[in-house]
N, C-alpha and C positions, 0 to 999 in steps of 0.2 A: 688382369684389367682388360687384356685383349679379347677375352671371350665375351665381355660386354660391349664392345664396341659396335658389333653387328646390330645388337639391340638398340643401342643409342641412335645409330645411323638410321635405322627404320623409323623410329619414333620421330626423328627430325624431319624425314622426307614426307612423312604422312601428315605431320603438323603442318608443314609449309603447304602442302596440296590443299588441306581442309582450310587453312587460314586464307588463301587467296580466293578460294571458291566462296567463302562466308563473305569475304569483303565485297565481291561483286554482287552476290544475292542480296545483302542489306542495302547496298548502293542502289539497287534497282527500286527501292521504295522512295528514294530522294528525287526531286525534280529541280528544286532551287539550287543553283550553281554555288551560292555562299554555304548553304547546308552541306552540299557535297564536299566542298573544301574543308568545313570544319571537322566533318566526319571523318575525311580521309587522314587529317593530321591526328586526330584522336586514335583512330583505328591502328595507324602506323606506329604510335607511340606506345599503344599497349601491346602490340605484337612485338615491338622491340624489347619492351620490358620482359615478355614472356620468353623470348630468345636469351635475354641476359640470364633469367632463371634457369634456362636449359644449360647454358654455359657453366654456371656456378654448380649445377648438379654433376655435370661431367667433370669439372675441375676437382670437386670435393671427391667424388668416387674415385678418381684417378689418384689423388693424394692420400686419402684416408681409408678408402675402401667402401664398397657398395652399402655397406650397413654402418654408416659413419655417424647415425643418431641424430641428434638436435641440430647439427650444423646444417644439415640438408633439409630439415623439416619444412621450413618457410619456402625454399625455392621449389622443392618437389610439390608441395601442396598447391602453389600458385600455377606451376606449369600444368600438372595433371588437371586442374580445374579448368584452365584455359583449353587444354587439349579436349577434354570432353564436352565443352561448349562449342568448340569449332567443328568437332565431329558430329554433334547433333545438329548443328546448323546445316552441314553439308549433307547430312542424311535426308533431313526434311525438305531441303531445297531440291535433292535429286528426286524425291518422290513426285515433285511437279515437273522437273526439268527433263526426267527420263523419257516420259511420253512427248514432251516438246520436241527433244532430240529425235525420237523416232518418226514424228510427223514430218519434221523437217527433212529427214533423209528420204522419206517417201516422196515429199514434194520435188526434192532435188532430181529423184531418179524420173518421177513422172515429166519433169521439165524437158527431158531429152526426146520425149515422144509428143510434144506439143510445140506447134509452130511459135505460139506466144505463150510460153510458160511464165508462172510467177517469177518475180524479181526478188521477192522476199520469202525465204523458205521457213524460217524459224518462227513459230507462233510466239506472242508476247507473253510474258509471265503474267498471272493474275496476281494483282496486288492484294486481294484479300488472302490468297493462299500463301503468299510470300509473308504477310504479317502474321498468320497463324503459325507458320514454321519458325519464325523469330520467337513467338510466345511459347512454343513446345520446347525449344532449344534452352529457353530461360530456365526451364525445370531442373535439368541436371546441373546447370551453372549454379543455381541457388543452393541446390542440394549438396553439391560438393562444398561450396564456399562454407556452408554450415558444418559440413563434416569435418573440415579442417579447423575450424575455430571453436565449435561447440561440441559436435558430436563425438569426437574421440575421448571425452571424458563425461559423456552422458551415461554414467553407470547405471544399469537396470538390475533389479533383482528378480530372477526368475525361480519361482516357487514350485515344487512338484512333490508329490507324496507318492512313494514307491512301496508296493505291497509284496512280501515275500512268503511262502509257506514255511520255510525253514529258519526265518529269523527267530533268534531266542527272544522269549517273551520280555525279558529284562531290557532289551533294546528297543522295545515297541516306543516310537516317538523319538528315537535317536536323530539329532540333526547334524548333518554333514554340510558344510559350505565348501564348494568348489571353487577355486579361482584357477586360472590358467594364463599362460602366454603373458607375462608381465612386459617382457622386452624393454628392460630398464634403459637401453641405450637410446630409445625414442622418446622417452618421457621427457617433458619440458615444463611442467606445471606442478610444483611440489604441493601447493595448496589443494588443488584439485585431487591428487593421489592421496593426500591425507583424508580428504573427504570420503574417498572410497573406502579407505582402512576403517573409517568410522562407521560406515555403513555395514561392513563385514561384522565388526564387533557388536553392532546393535542387534544383530541376528542372534546373539548369545548361543554360538554353536557348540556342540559338544566335541567337534573336531574340524579342523581346516585342512583341506587337502588341496595342495598345489600341483597341477599335472604339466609342469615343465614349460621350458623357454623363459628362463629368468632374464637372460640377456640377449643381445642381438649377436655379438661376435667376440665380446671380451668381459671377463669376470669383473673387471674393474668398472664396467658401466654401471654397476650396482652401488658403488660407493656414495654417491650423492643421496641415495634414498634408503640406505641402511636403517636410519633412525626413524624413518616413516614406517617401512614393513615391519619392524620388530615390534610394532605396537599390536600386531595381530594376535589375539588371544583366543583360547578355547578351553573347555574344561578337561578334555582328555589328550591334549597335545596337538600339534600341527605336524604335518607329513608332506613331503615333496619328492618329486622325481625330477630327473633331467629330460630336457627336450632336445631336438636336433641342434638347434643354435646355441645350446650349452656347451657343445663340443668345438664349435668353430674357433674358439680363441687359442686352441692348441696350435693352429696354422703351421707355421715352419719350425716350431720349437724343436729342439733336441731331446732326444729320449730323456736325459738326465734333468731337462728343465721341465718336463711334463709333470713330473711327480710334484714339484713345488707349486705349479700351476694348480693342480687339483687340490693340494693341501690347503692353499689360501681360498680357493672357491668353497670347499667344504666348510671351512671356517666362517665364511660369510653366511652360509645357510644356517649353522649353528647359532651365529649371532642374531640372526632373524628369528630364531626360535623353531626352525624347521628340522625335523629328523628326517635326513635324505635317505630314501630307501633305494639303494642301488642293487637290484635283484635279490631282494630280501623281504621280510615281513615283520609286523608287529602285532601284538595281541592287545586287544582292549577288553577289560573284563569288568563284569558287573554281577556281583554275587557269584553264583556258581556258573553264570553263563559268560560267553566271550565270543568276540568276532575277530577276523583277521584283516588287518590293512596290509595289502600286498603292493610293492612297487617294483616296476622293472625300469632299466635304463632305456633310453630311446630305441624303438625298432620300427622303421618305417619301409613300407614297400617302395620299390625303385632303387636304382644305383646312387642317387644322390644323398640318401639319407642314412645315418649311422644305423647299424643293427647290433648295438650292444646289449639289448634286452634279452634276458634269459629266464623264460617263464618257468622252466623246470627247477632252476636253482632257487628262484624267489618262492616257489612252493615246496621246497625240500621237505621241511618239517610241518607242513600243514596237514592236518587230519582230513580224511576223505570227506567228512560230513560237516566240515567247518564252514560257517558262512563267510564268504570273502568278498571284500572290496578291493578291486584292483585298480592302481593307478598306472596307466600307459599313455604316453602323451599323444602318439599318432593313432588315430582310429583304424588305420589299416591293419594295425597289429590284432586287433579283435577280430578282423574278418580272417586273416590268414592263419593266426596262431592259436588264438583264445578259444574261439567257438568250438573247435573240435578237439580240445584238449582233454586228457583223461579226467582230470579234476574240473568239475564245472564251477566257473566263476560267476557268482550271482549278480554283481553290479561291477562294470567297468566305466571308469571315468577318464575322458580323453579331451584334447584340446586341439592345437595345431591348426586348423583349417581357418581360424578367425571368421568364418563365413565370408571369406574373402573381403571382409570390412565393407562390403557393398552388396545391397540387395534388398529384398522386401520379405519381412518376417511377420506375418499376420496369422491369426488362428484360421486354419484351413487352407492357408496358401503361403508357401515359402519359395522364394527364387533367388538365386545367386549364381554368379559364374563359378562358385565353388563346386556346384553340382556337375558340371562337366568335367571335373578334375577328381572328385571323390564320390564314390557310391553312397557313403554315408558322411555327411558333412556338418550337420547341426542337429541338436535336440536329441530326443529319446528313441532308441531302437531296440526292438526284442526279438530274439530268435533263439530256437532250441531251449527255451526256458531261461535264458540269459538276457541280461539288459545291458546296454551301452547308454550313456550319456555323453555328448559332445559340447563342450563349453565354447562359447564364441571368443574367449580371451578378455583379459583385463586391460592390456595394452594395445598397442598397434605396431606395424612394421611396414617399411616401404612407403605406400601412401599414408601421408601422415594425418589420417583422418578415418571416420566412420561414417557411412550413409545407410541407414536401415538396419545395419548390424552393429547395434550399440554394444559397448563394452558390458561384459555380464559378471554378475555374482550369482552363483546358483546355491539355492537353499534346498536340500533334499531331506525329507523327513522319512526315515524308514518305519514301516509298519508291518506287524505280524499278522498274518491271516489264520 
């Protein structure tokens, strides 16, 4: 927990600075003393509630861990929404105040060289610009409030057709549904989750591929949802791999306890109807033709992520000319290990980034803070005749919502050229 204290402290300090600045910025719009008093009482009350949410986040994280699931959802959602609103207010206010402070500084310096200098150095705020700042700041506030109440379960189906020269003719039109990053420990609405599962089944997939992060930090987070996710059906079977969060439940377990942990976790995957591919592969056959579904354990760039994935082992008995679909949770694996492998992997499916659960995702324009962390963070990429698709995820983590980066169900239709 100590390693998170600096982060908590920084967030609190910045929130308080933004909070005070925003208070005086909005107050400058009011002239009636009664309205100022009512405004002050209301603002202080809301700020107090936000600080109470911050305290609950700190207490829950300290008691149960950083990824404590639904216990922290409400408080974290409210605090981050308030933080974003206060940051936006402070930012837009400063766009006006910055030049004001600069002019005030020049006037103050000038006063030393004049016999009768000005007595008031700082220009007044322009009410129209202050009102505009409040209006602009309401956009992230409303967006994040929607994200934590509705957006996190706004499942979207992304459909794409991918063409391959070496796809066997029998698999022309083969339908893959990819889901990723369920993060069961964060989920808090079984009815919405069941609706998402129905959307998957309505696509009538040939196979469903789950690309990791079933839980946040413990296998038992999945228990309340086992009888929902086990209703996912496909014609040729469902397959899964592990993501980085699926290892975190090992924590401080002794070596003899880890075996039992994994056995129980693997049994949950079997109950859900998913064949867990830990550095291995399966063959799907149609007539005389076949394709390979290959799965590796998590492999992520950087020292924080498990590197259990073994592509050589997963491809051990795969023919050199076989058409391969690889499931690998972290897209950095594709960049660092898959692209230059001796065996060409035709299609790799990943998740992990969530699109940072915040951004803009429009045809022709995509933006998210994720792009400053990951070279490839969303959607379809192609290089050296190999394709990578990065799914935005089914669930959510940390920030209990989604803004612009809605939860995704991907339908991929394979076509032979």
